[in-house]
C-alpha positions as CSV (number, residue, x, y, z in Angstrom):
1,M,-38.6,34.5,44.1
2,S,-41.5,33.2,42.1
3,A,-42.4,29.6,42.9
4,D,-40.9,28.2,39.3
5,A,-37.7,30.0,40.6
6,A,-37.8,28.7,43.9
7,R,-38.0,25.2,42.4
8,E,-35.0,26.1,39.8
9,G,-32.7,26.9,42.8
10,E,-33.6,23.5,44.4
11,G,-32.7,21.7,41.3
12,T,-29.5,23.4,40.3
13,G,-28.3,24.0,43.8
14,E,-28.7,27.7,43.8
15,G,-31.1,27.2,46.3
16,T,-31.2,26.9,50.0
17,G,-27.8,24.8,50.3
18,E,-29.8,23.0,53.7
19,R,-32.4,21.2,51.6
20,T,-30.5,20.7,48.7
21,G,-27.3,19.0,50.0
22,A,-29.7,17.1,52.4
23,R,-31.9,15.4,49.4
24,D,-29.6,15.2,46.9
25,G,-26.2,14.7,48.4
26,Q,-24.7,18.3,46.0
27,S,-22.9,20.8,46.8
28,A,-25.0,24.0,47.6
29,G,-24.7,27.6,47.1
30,A,-23.2,27.7,43.7
31,R,-22.6,30.6,41.7
32,F,-23.0,30.5,37.6
33,G,-21.0,32.5,35.5
34,D,-22.8,34.6,32.5
35,A,-22.1,31.5,30.0
36,T,-23.8,29.1,31.7
37,R,-26.9,31.3,32.8
38,A,-27.4,31.8,29.3
39,V,-28.7,28.3,29.3
40,M,-29.9,27.6,32.3
41,P,-33.9,26.6,32.3
42,E,-36.0,29.5,33.2
43,D,-39.4,29.2,32.7
44,G,-41.5,26.4,30.6
45,V,-39.0,23.8,32.5
46,A,-39.7,19.5,31.9
47,R,-37.5,17.7,34.3
48,V,-36.5,14.7,32.7
49,H,-35.4,11.9,35.0
50,L,-33.7,9.0,32.9
51,L,-33.8,5.9,34.4
52,R,-32.1,2.8,33.4
53,H,-33.4,-0.6,34.6
54,G,-31.8,-2.9,37.6
55,E,-30.0,-6.2,37.1
56,V,-31.7,-8.8,34.8
57,E,-31.2,-12.8,34.0
58,G,-28.4,-14.0,32.8
59,F,-26.4,-11.3,34.3
60,E,-23.4,-13.6,34.8
61,R,-22.8,-14.2,31.2
62,R,-21.5,-12.0,28.8
63,I,-24.2,-11.9,25.9
64,V,-25.2,-9.6,23.6
65,R,-28.8,-8.8,25.1
66,G,-30.1,-5.9,22.6
67,Q,-33.6,-6.5,22.7
68,I,-34.4,-10.0,24.0
69,D,-37.3,-9.6,26.6
70,L,-35.2,-10.6,29.9
71,A,-36.7,-10.2,33.1
72,P,-35.0,-8.6,36.1
73,T,-33.5,-10.7,38.8
74,A,-35.0,-10.6,42.6
75,R,-32.1,-8.0,43.3
76,G,-33.0,-5.8,40.1
77,R,-36.4,-6.1,41.2
78,A,-35.4,-4.6,44.5
79,Q,-33.4,-2.0,43.2
80,H,-36.6,-0.9,41.4
81,A,-38.2,-0.8,44.3
82,R,-36.1,1.7,46.4
83,L,-35.7,3.8,42.9
84,A,-39.1,4.4,43.1
85,A,-39.6,5.0,46.4
86,W,-36.7,8.0,46.5
87,L,-38.6,9.3,43.6
88,A,-41.7,8.8,44.7
89,A,-40.6,11.4,48.2
90,R,-38.7,14.3,45.7
91,D,-40.5,17.4,45.9
92,A,-40.8,17.2,42.1
93,A,-41.7,13.6,41.7
94,P,-42.8,12.4,38.0
95,D,-46.3,12.8,37.2
96,L,-45.9,10.8,33.7
97,V,-43.9,8.2,33.3
98,V,-43.2,6.7,30.0
99,S,-40.9,3.7,29.2
100,S,-39.7,0.8,26.9
101,D,-42.3,-1.9,26.7
102,L,-39.9,-4.6,27.5
103,V,-39.9,-6.5,30.6
104,R,-36.7,-5.2,32.7
105,C,-38.4,-2.0,32.1
106,R,-41.5,-2.1,32.3
107,D,-40.9,-3.7,36.1
108,L,-39.6,-0.3,37.2
109,A,-41.9,1.5,35.4
110,E,-45.1,0.3,36.8
111,R,-43.3,0.9,40.0
112,V,-42.4,4.6,39.9
113,A,-46.0,4.9,38.1
114,T,-47.8,3.6,41.7
115,A,-45.1,5.3,43.9
116,C,-45.9,8.6,42.2
117,G,-49.1,8.4,41.1
118,A,-48.1,9.0,37.7
119,E,-49.4,8.3,34.5
120,L,-48.0,5.4,32.4
121,E,-47.1,4.8,29.0
122,L,-45.1,2.1,27.3
123,L,-43.4,3.2,24.3
124,P,-41.6,0.7,22.0
125,A,-39.3,3.3,20.4
126,L,-37.6,3.5,24.0
127,R,-36.2,-0.2,23.1
128,E,-32.6,-1.1,23.2
129,Q,-30.4,-1.3,20.1
130,S,-31.6,-4.4,18.3
131,M,-28.6,-6.5,17.5
132,G,-30.1,-8.5,15.2
133,A,-28.8,-12.1,14.9
134,W,-26.2,-11.5,17.5
135,E,-28.6,-11.4,20.3
136,G,-28.6,-14.1,22.8
137,L,-25.3,-15.0,21.9
138,E,-21.8,-14.8,23.8
139,W,-19.4,-12.1,22.3
140,N,-16.8,-14.5,21.9
141,E,-19.3,-16.7,19.9
142,V,-20.4,-13.5,17.7
143,S,-16.3,-13.1,16.9
144,R,-16.0,-16.6,16.1
145,R,-19.2,-16.4,14.1
146,E,-18.3,-13.1,12.4
147,G,-14.6,-12.2,12.7
148,A,-14.8,-9.3,10.3
149,R,-17.7,-8.2,10.8
150,I,-17.6,-8.0,14.7
151,N,-14.5,-5.9,13.9
152,A,-16.1,-3.7,11.7
153,Y,-18.5,-3.1,14.1
154,W,-16.0,-2.2,16.7
155,D,-14.3,0.1,14.5
156,D,-17.2,1.7,13.7
157,Y,-20.0,1.0,16.7
158,F,-22.2,4.1,15.7
159,E,-22.9,3.6,11.7
160,A,-22.2,-0.1,11.3
161,T,-25.1,-2.7,11.6
162,P,-25.1,-5.5,13.6
163,T,-26.3,-8.8,11.2
164,G,-30.2,-8.4,10.9
165,G,-30.6,-5.6,13.8
166,E,-29.7,-1.6,13.5
167,S,-27.0,0.9,13.5
168,M,-26.2,3.0,16.8
169,A,-27.3,5.8,14.7
170,A,-30.7,4.3,13.7
171,M,-31.4,3.5,17.5
172,F,-30.7,7.3,18.0
173,A,-32.7,8.7,15.2
174,R,-35.8,6.6,16.5
175,V,-35.2,7.8,20.1
176,S,-34.4,11.7,19.1
177,A,-37.3,11.5,16.9
178,L,-39.8,10.1,19.4
179,W,-38.4,13.2,21.8
180,R,-38.5,16.1,19.3
181,A,-42.3,14.5,18.8
182,R,-43.1,14.8,22.6
183,C,-40.7,17.7,24.0
184,A,-43.4,20.6,24.1
185,A,-46.0,18.5,25.7
186,W,-43.7,17.6,28.6
187,T,-42.6,21.2,29.3
188,G,-43.8,22.2,32.4
189,R,-43.8,18.3,33.4
190,S,-41.7,16.2,35.8
191,V,-41.3,13.2,33.4
192,A,-39.7,9.6,34.2
193,I,-38.3,7.9,31.1
194,V,-37.2,4.7,31.7
195,T,-35.4,2.6,29.4
196,H,-31.9,1.1,28.6
197,V,-28.6,2.2,28.5
198,G,-28.6,2.8,24.4
199,P,-31.5,5.5,24.5
200,I,-30.3,7.2,27.7
201,R,-26.9,8.1,25.5
202,A,-28.8,9.2,22.7
203,L,-31.2,11.6,24.9
204,M,-28.2,12.9,26.4
205,C,-26.7,13.7,23.4
206,E,-29.8,15.2,21.6
207,L,-30.2,17.3,24.8
208,L,-26.7,18.4,25.1
209,G,-26.5,19.1,21.5
210,L,-23.6,16.3,21.2
211,P,-22.6,14.2,18.2
212,G,-24.1,10.5,18.4
213,T,-20.0,9.5,18.5
214,Q,-19.9,11.0,21.5
215,A,-22.0,8.8,23.2
216,L,-20.1,6.5,25.2
217,R,-18.8,9.2,27.3
218,F,-22.0,8.6,29.6
219,A,-22.0,5.1,31.1
220,P,-25.1,5.5,33.7
221,A,-25.0,2.1,35.8
222,I,-28.1,0.3,36.2
223,A,-30.9,1.0,38.3
224,S,-29.4,4.9,38.2
225,V,-31.2,8.0,37.7
226,S,-29.9,11.0,35.9
227,E,-32.2,14.3,35.7
228,V,-32.1,17.2,33.2
229,L,-34.0,20.3,33.1
230,V,-34.8,20.9,29.6
231,S,-36.1,24.3,28.6
232,A,-35.9,26.4,25.3
233,P,-32.2,27.9,26.3
234,G,-30.9,24.4,26.6
235,A,-30.2,22.1,29.1
236,V,-28.7,21.4,32.3
237,V,-27.3,18.0,33.5
238,N,-28.5,18.4,37.6
239,T,-27.3,14.8,38.1
240,L,-26.1,11.6,36.0
241,G,-26.1,8.0,36.9
242,E,-27.2,8.3,40.7
243,R,-27.9,5.3,42.7
244,P,-30.1,7.1,45.6
245,W,-29.8,4.5,48.2
246,V,-25.8,5.7,48.1
247,F,-26.7,9.1,49.4
248,D,-29.8,9.1,50.8
249,P,-30.0,7.8,54.5
250,Q,-33.9,7.7,54.5
251,V,-34.3,4.7,51.8
252,D,-33.4,1.5,52.7
253,A,-30.7,0.2,51.4
254,I,-30.7,-3.1,49.7
255,S,-29.7,-5.9,52.2
256,T,-26.5,-6.8,50.7
257,L,-25.0,-3.2,51.0
258,D,-25.1,-3.6,54.6
259,A,-22.6,-6.0,55.2
260,P,-19.2,-4.9,55.6
261,A,-17.3,-3.7,52.3
262,R,-15.6,-6.1,50.0
263,R,-13.2,-5.6,47.6
264,I,-12.3,-8.9,46.0
265,A,-10.2,-10.3,43.3
266,L,-9.8,-13.1,41.1
267,S,-6.6,-14.9,39.7
268,G,-5.0,-17.0,37.4
269,S,-4.3,-17.8,33.7
270,A,-7.0,-17.6,31.2
271,G,-9.1,-20.5,30.6
272,T,-9.5,-20.9,34.6
273,G,-13.4,-19.6,35.0
274,K,-12.5,-16.4,36.4
275,T,-15.3,-14.6,34.4
276,T,-17.6,-16.9,35.3
277,L,-16.8,-17.4,38.9
278,G,-16.7,-13.5,39.1
279,R,-19.8,-12.8,38.2
280,R,-21.8,-15.5,40.2
281,L,-20.1,-14.2,43.2
282,A,-20.8,-10.3,42.4
283,D,-24.0,-11.4,41.9
284,E,-24.6,-13.6,45.4
285,L,-22.7,-10.5,47.3
286,G,-24.8,-7.2,45.7
287,L,-21.2,-5.9,44.0
288,P,-20.2,-4.4,41.3
289,Y,-18.2,-6.8,38.7
290,V,-14.7,-5.3,37.4
291,D,-14.4,-7.0,34.1
292,E,-10.8,-7.2,32.5
293,G,-9.9,-4.7,30.2
294,M,-7.5,-7.0,28.3
295,R,-10.2,-9.3,26.7
296,R,-12.7,-6.2,26.0
297,R,-9.6,-4.7,23.5
298,L,-8.7,-8.1,22.4
299,E,-12.4,-8.9,21.4
300,A,-12.4,-5.4,19.8
301,G,-10.1,-6.6,17.4
302,L,-6.3,-5.8,19.3
303,D,-3.8,-7.8,17.8
304,L,-0.9,-8.2,20.5
305,H,1.3,-10.0,18.0
306,A,1.2,-7.1,16.0
307,L,2.5,-4.7,18.8
308,A,6.1,-3.8,18.8
309,P,7.8,-4.4,22.0
310,D,7.8,-1.5,23.0
311,G,4.1,-1.0,23.1
312,F,3.4,-4.0,25.8
313,A,4.5,-1.8,28.7
314,P,2.0,1.1,27.8
315,L,-0.9,-1.2,27.4
316,I,-0.2,-3.0,30.5
317,E,-0.3,0.4,32.4
318,E,-3.3,1.3,30.7
319,L,-5.3,-1.5,32.0
320,W,-3.8,-1.8,35.3
321,E,-4.9,1.9,35.7
322,E,-8.5,1.7,34.3
323,Q,-8.8,-1.3,36.7
324,C,-8.1,1.2,39.7
325,A,-10.6,3.7,38.5
326,A,-13.0,0.9,37.9
327,E,-12.7,-0.2,41.4
328,D,-12.3,3.1,43.2
329,A,-15.8,4.0,41.5
330,A,-17.3,0.5,42.5
331,V,-16.1,1.5,46.2
332,R,-18.0,5.0,46.3
333,A,-20.9,3.9,44.9
334,S,-21.5,-0.1,46.4
335,G,-18.6,-0.1,49.2
336,G,-16.9,-3.4,47.4
337,F,-16.3,-4.8,43.8
338,V,-15.5,-8.2,42.5
339,A,-13.0,-7.8,40.1
340,D,-11.5,-10.6,37.3
341,R,-8.3,-9.4,37.8
342,S,-6.0,-9.0,40.8
343,H,-3.5,-6.1,40.7
344,V,-0.5,-8.9,41.0
345,D,-1.9,-10.1,37.7
346,Y,-0.8,-7.1,36.3
347,A,3.0,-7.6,37.5
348,A,2.8,-11.5,36.3
349,F,1.7,-9.9,32.7
350,W,4.8,-7.4,32.9
351,L,7.0,-10.2,33.5
352,H,5.4,-12.6,31.5
353,Y,5.7,-10.5,28.6
354,G,9.7,-10.0,29.3
355,L,9.7,-6.1,30.4
356,G,12.0,-6.4,33.3
357,D,14.9,-5.5,31.0
358,D,13.7,-1.8,31.9
359,A,14.6,-2.3,35.4
360,A,14.0,1.2,37.0
361,R,10.5,1.2,35.2
362,T,9.4,-2.6,36.1
363,R,11.1,-1.2,39.5
364,A,8.8,1.5,39.5
365,F,5.7,0.0,38.1
366,L,5.9,-3.2,40.2
367,E,6.1,-1.4,43.5
368,R,2.9,0.7,42.7
369,V,0.9,-3.0,42.0
370,F,2.3,-4.5,44.6
371,E,1.2,-1.3,47.2
372,R,-2.4,-1.4,45.5
373,A,-2.8,-5.1,45.9
374,R,-1.7,-4.6,49.8
375,T,-4.3,-1.4,50.5
376,G,-7.1,-2.4,48.1
377,L,-7.6,-6.0,48.3
378,D,-9.2,-8.0,51.0
379,L,-9.1,-11.0,49.2
380,V,-7.7,-12.4,46.1
381,A,-9.1,-16.3,45.1
382,V,-6.4,-18.2,43.0
383,L,-7.9,-20.7,40.3
384,P,-6.1,-23.7,39.5
385,D,-5.2,-24.1,36.0
386,G,-5.7,-27.3,34.1
387,V,-8.9,-27.9,35.8
388,L,-10.8,-26.8,32.6
389,P,-10.5,-27.1,29.2
390,L,-8.8,-24.3,27.1
391,E,-11.5,-23.2,24.4
392,H,-10.1,-22.1,21.1
393,D,-12.1,-18.6,21.2
394,G,-9.6,-16.9,19.1
395,V,-8.9,-14.7,22.0
396,R,-6.6,-16.7,24.4
397,S,-3.5,-18.7,23.5
398,T,-5.0,-22.4,24.0
399,N,-1.1,-23.6,24.6
400,P,-1.5,-25.1,28.1
401,F,2.2,-24.2,28.6
402,V,2.0,-21.0,28.0
403,Q,-0.9,-20.6,30.8
404,L,1.1,-22.5,33.1
405,R,3.9,-20.2,32.6
406,F,1.7,-17.1,33.7
407,Q,0.1,-19.4,36.4
408,L,3.3,-19.9,38.2
409,L,4.4,-16.1,37.7
410,V,1.3,-14.8,39.0
411,E,1.0,-17.8,42.1
412,G,4.3,-16.8,43.3
413,L,4.4,-13.1,43.3
414,L,0.5,-13.9,45.4
415,A,2.9,-15.9,47.9
416,R,5.4,-13.1,48.1
417,E,3.1,-9.9,48.4
418,L,0.0,-11.0,50.3
419,P,-0.3,-12.8,53.5
420,A,-1.8,-16.3,53.3
421,A,-5.1,-15.1,55.6
422,R,-5.7,-12.7,52.3
423,R,-5.5,-15.6,49.5
424,V,-7.8,-18.5,48.9
425,R,-7.5,-21.3,46.4
426,V,-10.3,-22.1,44.6
427,P,-10.9,-25.9,44.8
428,D,-9.5,-28.3,41.7
429,T,-13.4,-28.7,40.3
430,R,-15.7,-27.9,37.6
431,D,-18.3,-27.1,40.2
432,L,-19.2,-23.9,40.3
433,D,-21.1,-23.9,43.5
434,A,-18.2,-25.5,45.0
435,R,-16.0,-23.0,44.0
436,V,-18.6,-20.3,45.1
437,A,-18.9,-21.8,48.6
438,A,-14.8,-22.0,48.7
439,V,-14.9,-18.4,48.4
440,Q,-17.6,-17.4,50.5
441,G,-15.9,-19.4,53.2
442,A,-13.2,-17.4,53.3
443,I,-14.8,-13.9,53.0
444,D,-16.8,-15.4,56.4
445,A,-13.4,-16.3,57.9
446,A,-11.7,-12.8,56.8
447,N,-15.1,-11.2,58.7
448,R,-14.6,-13.0,61.8
449,R,-11.3,-12.1,61.9
450,S,-11.8,-8.4,61.5
451,A,-14.5,-8.4,64.2
452,S,-12.3,-10.3,66.5
453,N,-9.4,-7.7,66.1
454,A,-12.2,-5.1,66.5
455,S,-13.1,-6.1,69.9
456,S,-10.1,-7.2,71.2
């Protein structure tokens, strides 16, 4: 076997399973059919590492970032350091690093280039999609200012253009043009491309021959690497969205991941501050934040009032299953999560919208939801209603009695289904630090109980 062929085997799983499995956490001894072999890179391979930057400033806010030049947080810089160290230890470490010139990518790119002894080139063509006048605004503010325009954007996210910005199609065109201009020069090299999620999606579609309208199928996490082997016959995806400290015991984990796995959910009616508290907790605990699917749908233009009565049940079931999948992925990747909703909230939604008339379907759904709450959550933080003012954002009801009805439902169900030791009531205060401290105190108490039980 030639040296090139041996390297090919290590990357694709055809080489010695012992080395590949130990290094990448992937299966060994794979066998490929004729159709797969027809596109397997052979000679003249470009080994492309697509790196997404780590956590950035303002992580707790749901803002439109686009090309705002935000710096990485301390945790983001730690993620960059671990990722650079892991890449430098690879058999085929990058010898060239090309990067978006925005600081959140530049920090990672400089670390990778230094660790690997690689060339570094900063390219504005690798910037995220420009979101124009929307940049720096929270999404709900964009919805208030440009309701029709934002609805058109979500209806056709690929071709629609944000006010003063560029369409996703235009961003894809500039990223694809860069690839086509450089790919010949990169053949035979190991190249790290440090960029944002949008350009990574563009490159994946370009390399795999997919239309840009399929871009959202790719969602690599922050501070992750995706590796693609590219040659004249085609491209092979070796890894997608890998965060190496999860798989490689030789790389130090970020300190917060050394803590016991935590599965934390927030509960309460709309406007109680779940999102703000949840993002802050996720940041401080070093855990992924699982957002609320209903809000995303409402901001994308879903009109609940237009739904037929039989449309609510499948929607709630879909939202709950979506959250379960997101939580499972977060636990596999990081050992825990902070979720914007508890599972019991979905049972409250079901009853709030009057879906209990179908007794058999209601019983089946609530049993699944409550079982998941009992087995899949360590702690639920219940936020009080009526403390924060209800803002009119075009998404949630500002009728305090509608919110009170939901609040009473969810509090009653939580008290019935979860023991008191796994619930904490957030103080009736607007002080975010006090709210965070209360939840962290409950987490510490739960950890002490676990340690005591384990030693007894």
